[in-house]
C-alpha positions as CSV (number, residue, x, y, z in Angstrom):
1,M,0.0,0.0,0.0
2,S,1.5,3.4,-1.0
3,G,1.3,6.5,1.0
4,P,3.3,8.5,3.6
5,F,2.4,6.2,6.5
6,P,3.3,2.5,6.9
7,I,0.4,0.0,7.0
8,D,1.1,-0.8,10.7
9,F,0.4,2.8,11.6
10,L,-2.9,2.7,9.9
11,R,-3.9,-0.4,11.9
12,F,-3.5,1.5,15.2
13,G,-6.5,0.4,17.2
14,W,-8.0,0.6,20.7
15,I,-5.7,-2.1,22.0
16,D,-2.7,-0.1,20.9
17,A,-4.1,3.1,22.4
18,A,-4.7,1.2,25.7
19,D,-1.1,-0.1,25.5
20,V,0.3,3.4,25.1
21,A,-1.9,4.7,27.9
22,L,-0.9,1.9,30.3
23,V,2.8,2.5,29.6
24,T,2.4,6.2,30.2
25,V,0.7,5.6,33.5
26,L,3.3,3.1,34.5
27,L,6.2,5.5,33.7
28,Y,4.4,8.3,35.6
29,Q,4.0,6.2,38.6
30,L,7.6,5.2,38.5
31,Y,8.6,8.8,38.3
32,K,6.5,9.7,41.3
33,L,8.0,6.8,43.2
34,L,11.6,7.9,42.4
35,R,11.0,11.7,42.6
36,G,13.1,13.3,45.3
37,T,15.5,10.4,45.7
38,V,19.0,9.6,44.5
39,A,17.5,6.6,42.6
40,L,15.9,9.1,40.1
41,N,19.4,10.3,39.0
42,V,20.5,6.7,38.7
43,A,17.4,5.8,36.7
44,L,18.0,8.8,34.3
45,G,21.6,7.6,33.9
46,L,20.5,4.1,33.0
47,V,17.9,5.5,30.5
48,S,20.6,7.7,28.9
49,F,22.9,4.7,28.6
50,Y,20.1,2.6,27.0
51,V,19.4,5.4,24.5
52,L,23.1,5.5,23.6
53,Y,23.0,1.7,23.1
54,L,20.0,2.0,20.7
55,V,21.8,4.8,18.7
56,V,25.0,2.7,18.4
57,K,23.0,-0.4,17.4
58,A,21.0,1.6,14.8
59,T,24.2,3.0,13.2
60,G,25.6,-0.5,12.7
61,M,28.7,-0.3,15.1
62,E,28.8,-4.0,15.7
63,L,31.8,-4.1,18.2
64,L,30.5,-1.2,20.3
65,T,27.0,-2.7,20.1
66,K,28.2,-6.0,21.5
67,M,30.2,-4.3,24.3
68,L,27.3,-2.1,25.4
69,G,24.9,-5.1,25.1
70,Q,27.0,-7.0,27.6
71,V,26.9,-4.0,29.9
72,M,23.2,-3.8,29.5
73,S,22.7,-7.4,30.4
74,V,24.7,-7.0,33.6
75,G,22.9,-3.7,34.2
76,V,19.5,-5.5,34.7
77,L,20.9,-7.4,37.7
78,A,22.7,-4.3,39.0
79,S,19.4,-2.3,38.8
80,I,17.6,-4.9,41.0
81,V,20.3,-4.4,43.6
82,L,20.3,-0.6,43.3
83,F,16.6,-0.2,43.3
84,Q,15.6,-2.9,45.8
85,Q,13.9,-0.4,48.1
86,E,12.1,1.3,45.2
87,I,11.0,-2.0,43.7
88,R,9.6,-3.1,47.1
89,R,7.7,0.2,47.4
90,F,6.3,-0.1,43.9
91,L,5.1,-3.7,44.5
92,L,3.5,-2.6,47.8
93,T,1.8,0.2,46.0
94,I,0.2,-1.9,43.3
95,G,-0.6,-4.7,45.6
96,K,-2.2,-2.9,48.5
97,A,-4.8,-4.9,50.3
98,A,-7.1,-1.9,50.3
99,A,-7.5,-2.0,46.5
100,W,-8.3,-5.7,46.6
101,E,-10.8,-5.1,49.4
102,R,-12.6,-2.4,47.3
103,L,-12.7,-4.8,44.3
104,R,-14.0,-7.6,46.4
105,A,-16.6,-5.3,47.9
106,W,-17.8,-4.2,44.5
107,R,-18.0,-7.8,43.3
108,W,-20.1,-8.9,46.2
109,G,-22.2,-5.7,46.3
110,R,-21.1,-4.5,49.7
111,Q,-19.0,-1.6,51.1
112,P,-15.8,-2.1,53.2
113,Q,-16.3,-1.2,56.8
114,A,-14.5,1.9,58.1
115,P,-12.2,1.3,61.1
116,A,-13.9,2.2,64.4
117,L,-11.3,4.6,65.6
118,N,-11.9,7.7,67.7
119,V,-9.0,10.1,67.0
120,G,-9.9,12.3,69.9
121,P,-7.6,10.7,72.5
122,F,-4.7,10.9,70.1
123,V,-5.2,14.6,69.4
124,E,-5.7,15.4,73.1
125,A,-2.6,13.4,74.0
126,A,-0.5,15.0,71.3
127,K,-1.6,18.5,72.4
128,S,-0.6,17.8,76.0
129,L,2.8,16.3,74.9
130,A,3.5,19.2,72.6
131,G,2.9,21.6,75.5
132,K,5.5,19.8,77.6
133,R,8.0,19.4,74.7
134,T,7.7,15.6,75.0
135,G,8.4,13.7,71.8
136,A,5.9,11.1,70.4
137,L,5.6,8.8,67.4
138,I,2.2,7.1,66.7
139,C,1.6,4.9,63.7
140,F,-1.9,4.3,62.4
141,T,-2.3,1.0,60.5
142,Q,-4.3,1.0,57.3
143,A,-4.1,-1.6,54.6
144,S,-0.5,-2.5,55.1
145,D,0.2,-4.9,57.9
146,L,2.5,-3.3,60.5
147,T,2.8,-6.5,62.6
148,A,6.5,-6.9,61.7
149,Y,7.2,-3.4,63.2
150,A,5.0,-4.0,66.2
151,E,6.9,-7.1,67.1
152,T,10.1,-5.1,67.5
153,G,8.6,-3.5,70.6
154,D,6.5,-4.5,73.5
155,L,3.0,-5.8,72.6
156,L,0.2,-4.1,74.5
157,H,-3.2,-4.9,72.8
158,A,-4.7,-2.1,75.0
159,D,-7.7,0.1,74.7
160,V,-6.9,3.7,73.5
161,S,-7.0,6.4,76.1
162,K,-5.3,9.8,76.5
163,R,-3.9,8.8,79.9
164,L,-2.3,5.7,78.6
165,L,-0.7,7.6,75.7
166,L,0.7,10.2,78.1
167,A,2.1,7.4,80.4
168,I,3.8,5.7,77.4
169,F,5.5,8.8,76.1
170,N,6.4,10.2,79.5
171,K,10.2,10.8,79.5
172,T,10.6,8.5,82.5
173,S,8.7,5.7,81.0
174,P,10.6,2.7,79.7
175,L,8.3,2.6,76.7
176,H,8.7,6.2,75.5
177,D,11.7,5.5,73.3
178,G,10.2,4.3,70.1
179,A,6.9,4.3,68.3
180,V,3.4,3.2,69.2
181,V,1.5,1.1,66.6
182,V,-2.2,1.4,66.4
183,A,-4.2,-1.4,64.7
184,S,-7.9,-2.4,64.8
185,G,-8.8,0.6,67.0
186,R,-6.3,-0.6,69.8
187,L,-2.8,0.2,70.9
188,Q,-1.0,-2.9,69.4
189,A,2.5,-2.2,70.7
190,A,4.9,0.4,72.1
191,R,8.7,1.0,71.9
192,C,8.7,-0.1,68.3
193,I,11.6,0.4,65.9
194,L,10.8,2.0,62.5
195,P,12.9,2.0,59.3
196,V,14.7,5.4,58.9
197,S,14.3,7.1,55.5
198,E,17.4,7.4,53.3
199,N,16.0,10.2,51.2
200,P,18.7,12.9,50.9
201,D,16.1,15.6,50.4
202,V,14.7,15.3,53.9
203,P,15.4,18.7,55.6
204,A,18.3,18.7,58.1
205,A,15.9,20.3,60.6
206,L,14.0,17.1,60.9
207,G,15.4,14.7,63.4
208,L,15.5,10.9,63.7
209,R,11.9,10.8,64.9
210,H,10.6,12.4,61.7
211,R,13.0,10.4,59.5
212,A,11.6,7.2,61.0
213,A,8.0,8.4,60.3
214,I,9.0,9.2,56.7
215,G,10.7,5.8,56.4
216,L,7.6,3.9,57.5
217,T,5.3,5.8,55.2
218,E,7.6,5.3,52.2
219,L,7.3,1.6,52.6
220,T,3.6,1.3,53.8
221,D,0.4,3.3,53.6
222,A,0.4,4.0,57.3
223,V,-0.3,7.5,58.7
224,V,2.2,8.6,61.4
225,L,1.6,11.3,64.0
226,V,4.8,13.0,65.3
227,V,5.3,15.4,68.2
228,S,8.7,17.1,68.1
229,E,10.7,17.0,71.3
230,E,12.7,20.1,70.3
231,T,9.9,22.4,69.2
232,G,6.7,20.8,70.4
233,A,5.3,21.0,66.9
234,M,2.7,18.4,65.9
235,S,3.0,16.9,62.4
236,L,1.5,14.2,60.3
237,V,3.3,12.0,57.8
238,Q,1.7,10.2,54.8
239,H,3.3,8.7,51.7
240,G,6.7,10.1,52.8
241,V,5.3,13.7,53.0
242,V,5.5,15.7,56.2
243,Y,2.7,18.1,57.1
244,R,4.4,20.2,59.8
245,G,3.1,22.6,62.5
246,L,-0.5,21.5,62.6
247,G,-2.9,22.8,65.2
248,A,-5.2,20.5,67.2
249,A,-8.2,21.2,65.0
250,E,-6.4,20.6,61.7
251,L,-4.7,17.5,63.2
252,K,-8.1,16.0,64.1
253,T,-9.6,16.9,60.7
254,R,-6.7,15.3,58.7
255,L,-6.7,12.1,60.9
256,E,-10.5,11.7,60.4
257,E,-10.1,12.2,56.7
258,W,-7.1,10.0,56.1
259,L,-8.1,7.2,58.5
260,H,-11.8,7.4,57.5
261,A,-12.6,7.5,61.2
262,P,-16.1,8.2,62.4
263,V,-16.5,11.8,63.5
264,V,-17.2,12.0,67.2
265,A,-19.0,15.1,68.4
266,A,-17.3,17.0,71.3
267,A,-19.1,17.0,74.6
268,G,-20.9,20.2,75.1
């Protein structure tokens, strides 16, 4: 068939359009995953190297093509090692239990139940701790299972109360050094160890407590409440992003929104 376009281009159909759209979405999600990390620069270097390989191959430089081809084959294994954290985060993102739960709910014609969590005691405790410049780290479990992190501390399985939270984070308490994990509306564990973020773009003003909160939310969909021991500022961390200097009202609103918690009216 004559004409300016090859016949394959004229056969471009809805499957090809879906293919292009899915690849675009995948590349965008990968960019969001790597944005703000050293891994983004490494990924751009690998892409540049691959483009060079394609150019050399297209120009017919056989010797250089073979050399670069060998490097590219080794580069696949090297990329797995270099991007092991990012690959894990990506797989966690696409395989979240929440998405499967929504699909299952749609299939069986029911809606997933919201967690019965009253955020009031957490907000009141955080406000009291902030006033005393006492640090705190509280992790709210969502779809991702935080049992592995809870088991690094002391298991509690206790009911939530402001007094208990204040007792845990009291500077003289043996449980204050670490994080509290909240699951199924209860305090699952205290004195838990969290993974520290290796993101070089985290501001130097944020200490180890904030870096631990960022690290957990980079790997899971948990929401973390942080009270700074140095400044008394209250912050929330979600998906690796820190929302600093929140007031009690905004803290309560964001927790209720992000955790889909039932709104409990204040006693009048």
